[in-house]
N, C-alpha and C positions, 0 to 999 in steps of 0.2 A: 855912432852905431856900435852895438855890442858884438862880441866875438861870434855869438850864435847867428846874428843877422848877416854878418860877413860870410860865414860858412854856408848859410842857406842860399845866399846870392851866388856863391861859388858853385854849389850843387846845381842850381837852376841854369846857370850859364853853361855848365858842362853838359847837361841834358839837352839844352837847345843846340849846342854845338854838335852833338852826336846826331840829333834829328836833321839838322841842316846838312851835315856831311852825308847822311844816308840819302837825303833828297837829291843832293848834287851828284852822287854816284848813280842814282837811278836815271838822272837826266844826262848821263854820259860823261860826267866829270871823273877825275881821278884824285886819289889821296895824295897830298903833297909830301907828307912825312914818309920817307922810304922804309922805315921800320914798321910802321903801321900798315903800309901798302903791302909789304911782304907777308905780314900776318894775315891780311885780308885775302891773300891768294891761297892760304892754307885753311882758313875757316870762314864762315859766313861773315860778311862785313858787320852786321849788327852784333854778332857775338864778339868780334874783335873790338869794336868800339865800346861795348858794355864792359869788357875786361879792362881795357885801357882806362876808360873814364872812371870805372869803379876803383881801380888802383890809385888814380890821382886823388879821388875823393877820400879814400881811406888814408893815404899818406898825409894829406893836408889835415884830416881830422886828428891823426896822431900828433902831428907837428903842433897844431893849435892847442891840443891838450897839454903839451909840454911847455908852451910859452905863454899861454893865456893866464891872466891873473885869477 
């Protein structure tokens, strides 16, 4: 698999994780990560997840750009 394919899979998994987390929150669940849970108390959960997941994706994209051949 190429670097681009791995990155695309990473992006898809993060989007699905955010969707599943929002579904679980609507069903009465809570976020397990205390830092994200604290952020969700201050802003809407969807906005918090978009910011966190977006930061992960950008960080991995930068990292892959540095190490990929």
